[in-house]
N, C-alpha and C positions, 0 to 999 in steps of 0.2 A: 270568391270576390264579393265585396260588400255592395249592396244595392244603393242606388242614388236616391236622395231625399225627394219626396213627392212635392212638386210645385203647388199642387192644389191644397195640400195641407198648410204650406207656408202662406198661401193667399188667404185661406180661411182664418188663420191665426192673426194675420195683420189686419184684416177687416174687423175682426173682433176687438182688436186693440183700438182701432179708430172709433168704432161705435162706443166703446167703453169710455174713451176720452170725451166724446160728445155727451155721454150720460153724466160724467163727472162735472162738466161745465154746466149742464142743466141743473144739476143738484146744487152747485155753488150759488147759482143765481135764481134759486127757486123763489117764487112769490114776487119777483121784480120783473114785470113784463118787459118794460123798456130795456132794462139791462140785459134780459135774456135774449131779446131780439137782436140787440147790438152784438152780444157774444156769438149768436148764431151766425150773423153776417160776417163776423171776423173769422169764425171757424170754418165757414163754407169753402173759401179758397184753399185753405189748408187741407181740408178733406179731399177736395178735387185733386190737388197736387199729389197728396198721399196715395189716392186711388190710382192715379196715372202711373206713379212710381211702382205701385204693386203690380199693375198690368205689365209694365215693361219687365219687371223682375220675374214675373211668372213666365213670360215668353222666353226670357233667357234661361230660366230653369228647365223649361220644356225642351229647348234646343240642347241644353247640357245633358238632359236625360236621354235624348235620342242619340247623342254622340256617345254617351256612356254605354248604351245598349249595343251600338254598332261596334264599339271597342271590345265589348264582351264577346260578341259573335266572332270578331276577328281573332281574338285570343283563343277561343274554342277551336277555330279552324287551324290555327297554328299548332295547338296541342295535338289535333288529329294528324296534321301533316308530320309533326315530329314523331308520333307513334308509328305512322306508316314508313317513315324514313328509317326508323330503328328496325322495323321488321325487315325492310329491304336489305339493310346492312347485315342483319343476322343471316338472311337467306344467302347473300353473297358470300359470307364467311363459310357457310356450310358447303356451298358449291365449290369454293376455292379449296376447301379441305378435301372434298371428294376428288377433285381434279389432281391435287398433289398425291393423294393415295393411289390413284390410277397410274400416274406417272412412275411412282415408286415400284409398282408391280410389273411395269413393262420390261420385256427382256432387252429392248433397244436402249442404247445410251442416249439420254436427252439432257440438254442444258438450255436454260432460258436466261437471257441477259437483257437488262433494261438500258436506256440511253445513258444513264449515269454510271455505267460499267459495273453495276451491282449484279451478282449472280442470284437470280430469283429462285431458280430450281436447278439442282444437280442430282439426278436420281441415282439409285444404288448401282444400276448397271453402268452409268457413266463413271462413278467413283471407282468401280472395279476395273473398268477398261483403261482409264487414265491414271490409275494408281495414285489417287489423291483423295483426301478427306473432304468433308463439306467445306467449301470456300465461299466467301462473301464478295470478293472482287474478281473480275474477269482475268486480271493479270496474274492471279495465282494459279491459273490453269496452265497446262503445257503451252509453250510459246506459239506453235502453229495454230492450235485451237483458239487460244486467246485472241490472236490478231484477227482471225476470221470472224469470231463472234462479236468483238468490239466494233469492227467495221459494219457488220450487219445491223447491230443495234442502232446505228446512226443513219441507216439507209431509209429511203422513203417506204411508206406502207406498201406491202405486197411484194417487195423485192425478194427475189430468190437467188441463192448462190449455191454452188456445188464445187468443191475442190478436194483433190486428193493430196494428202500430206504424209510425212513420216515424222514420228516423234520418238524420243528416247525415254524409256521407263526403266524401272528396276528389273523387269523381266526381259528387257531387250528393246529392239527397234520395232515399232508397230507401223504398219501401213494402214492409213485411215482415209475414209471419205467423209467429209463434213458437209451436210446439206442443211441450209438454213433458210428461213422465211420470216419476214417481218409481219406480225399480226398484232393489232391493237397497241402499237407503240413498243413492243418488245420483240426481240429476236429469238426464235425457237430453232434450236439446232439438234439434228439427229446425227449421231456419230456411228459409222459402220466400220467394223473390223474387216478389212478386205481379205485378210488371210482366212478368217473364219467363213466369210462369204464364198470364197473360192473353194474351200474345203467342202462346204455344203453342196456347192454345185458339182464337185467331183463325186461326192457320195451319191447324189441324186442320179448322176450319169451312170455310175456303177449299178445302182439299183435298177434303173430302166433297162440297162443291158442284160443284167442277170434275169430280170423278170421276163424280158422278151425271149431269152434262151429257154427258160423253164416253161413258158407258155407254149413255145413252138414245139416242144417235144410231144406233149399229148395231142396237140392239133395235128402234127405229122402222122402220128399213129392212127388217129381217127380217120384221116383222109385215106391212108393206105388201106385200112380195113374196109372203109366204105367202097373204095374202088374194087377191092376183091369181091365184095358182095354184089356189086353192080355187074362185074364181068364174069362172075362165077355162077352162071345159071345152072351148070351141071354139078355144083358142089353138093356133097351129101348134106342131108339135113343136120347131122351132128356137127359138121364143120361150120355150117351157117350159124348154128346156135352158139358155137364157141366164139366165132367172130363177133356175134351180136353181144354176147356177154362181155367180151374184152372191150368193145366200144363203149358199153355202158359203164364199165369200170373206169376207163380213161375219161369219160365225160364227168363222172363223179370226182375224179382226181382233179380235173380242170376246174370244176365248180368250187371244190374246197380251196384250191390255190387262190382263185379270185377272191373268195370270201375272206381268206386270211390276209391277203394283200390289202383289201379294203379296210379290214379291222385294224391292221397295223397303221395304215395311213390315217384313219380317223383318230387313233390314240395319239400318234406323233404330232398331228396338226392341232390337237386340242379340241376336236369336235366331240369326241366320245365322252359320255357322262355315265356315272354309275348310280345305281339305286341301292344305297347302302342299307342293309337290314341285318338282323341277327341271324347268323347261319351256323348250324351245327355241322361241323366238318366231318364228324364221324358218320353222320347220316348221309352226307353228300358223297363221302368216299364209298359207302356201300351202294349208293345209286350208280356211281360210275362203274363199279365192279359188275353190278347186275347188267348194265348196258353192254359191257365188253365181254361178258361170259361166253357168248356164242363164239366169238372169234378165238378166245382162249381155248375153248374145248376143241375147235377144229384143228388146232395145232398141238393138242395134248399138253397144254400148259396149265399148271395150277394157279388159280387166281383167287386171292382172299384178302380180307381186311382183318388186321390184328385187333384184338379187343382193346378198348380204351377205358381205363378205370376212372378217369376224371372228365369233367365237362369240357368239351372242346368247341365252345361257341365263340365265333369271331364276328366282326362287323365287315360286311362286304356285299358285293353283288353276287347273288346266288348263281345266276346263269353263267356269268363269266368265270367264277371259281370252278364251277362244274366243268366248263370247257377246258380249263387248265388241267384238271384231273383226268379228263378223257384223253387229252393229248399225251400226257405223261404215261398213262396206262397203255395207250395204243403203242407208243414207242417201245415200252418195255416188252410188250407181246411180240412186236415185229422183230426185235433184235435178240429175243431169247430163243434158243434152239428147242426143238420138241422134247418134252419131258421135263422142261425147266419150270420155274415158278416166278410169279410176280406178286409182291406183297405190299399192301398199303398199311402204313402205321400213322396214327394221329396222336400227337402229344402236345403238351403245353410248356411254354417257357415263362414261368411266373416272374422271373427277373426282368425280362423284356416285355412282359404283358402281351404275349402273342401266342398264337396257335401254330404249330409246325406239323407239316404233312410230309411223310417220306414215301417214295415209290421205289422199291428195291426189286432188282431182277437178277437172274443168274446168267445173263448174257456174256458176251466176250469182253465187256469193259470198254473203257475209253482211253486211248493213248494220252500220255501226259501232255504232248505238244498240241493236242486238239482241244483240251479243256478250255483254254482261253478264248477260243473262237466258236465254241459250241452254240452260243446263243445269238450269233450273227445271222443276218438275213441270208438265206440260200446256202448256208454252209452245211456241208455234210462230210463226215469222215470218209476220206477217199477209199480206204480199204473195205468199208462196210456198205458201199453202194450196191454191191451185188446181193447183200443179205435181204434188203427190203427197199421198195420204192418210197420216195418221199419228196417233199417240196423244199425242205430246208427252211420253212417258215414257221413251223409249229412251235419250236422252242423260243424263237424270237417273239412270237405272239404271247407266249406264256410269260416271258420276262416283262413285256409291256403291260400286261394286265396286272401282274403282281406288283411291280415296282412303281409304275407310273400312275396306275389307277387306284391301287390299294395301299401304297406307301409301305410295302413289305419287301422281302428279299427272296431270291431264288438262286440255287446253285446245284452243284453236282459233286459227288464223291465217288471215285472209281480207281481201280487198279487194273492194269491189263490182265485179262483172263480171269478176273475175280468178280465179275458182275459190276453193276452200277447202282448208285442210290441218288436219285434226284430228290430235292427237297425244296419246299417254299414255306415262308412264314408270313402271316398277316396279323395285324394288331387285333387284340380282343375288343378294344373300344372303337367307336366310330371314328374314322379318319377325320382330321381337323379341316381338311379342304376338299372341295369338290374337284375331282380329277379333271385335268385339262389336257 
């Protein structure tokens, strides 16, 4: 912005002009005293008037300069306010983008509608549940959902609504509960699939019932053995030792069951996190075999790791992957008769960019009708319960660790009477998401 002319400079120039005029008059009438005096008297009023005009003009210029400076300061403040407003707008856009990204990742169906019936947000879960693509107007939603959200968008701030409705989709009739609330001038709706909710409640009830049954068994045994020790003062020392060892084994079994249940619960609820590092599965397999060698020797079972000619390094949590190996090896030993063998083989699948681990045994194998349920919680093959004790949680925990935390796969290959081969694969590269 250009600076204002200086009033002092103008005043000096005008004074110089006046004095110059006086000098010219004096020069024109030089040597003529009377005439010079007369000219001076004629010029004096003019000079006074001119001087007064200069003073008035100078004051006006000073006020103009002050106004100009104030305007300049005001403009600078406006520039600063505009820059701050721009920064605030950018921050608001970033926050809105993060909020939208968060809603897109939610497993719940969410729809946001403004008072003009425009659908501001319809996340991926809502699109899947309602069987509709991204829409811009509320009336493009299924009728029941549209009427509830349109009415909510016009309701006062803080209004809450909850209604159960049925809608028809390509996959059939859905029973839904729509819960809405008005916040900051928009209606936010959460849509719940009642069928899925009831199924989750049913599965939770089954889990609690099975867990209670499985926990009661070792607790009942512990109580019975403890009563025998308390009442059996005359028991031989050998019998007392046997009862104590049995109680210790049942306590360990109970502790393992509780740990497994907590681990599964943490994984399914999204609390568990993995520390993904580079893991050599050939080395890890050897460590698992070394840890289980004593149990295998006590049952006269051959336990070994097959040589691996290639690098078998994958990305994953070392402790969790080792726990999977220990569970699979332990199962192989428990269900393999004396004189049998359990073999670990590590290989790579270059096409899938993954490392595959096989745990093969020479046990009785798995019936065809049991393969589909083998990785369920508390499931055990009925005919094999007498062969070994177990909780029915180990394989379910293995599946959770491999598939949910490492993005891999797990399965079993078996024929009745021909042994079993459990396998799992994990990606060679670091998984793209933190497990939840």
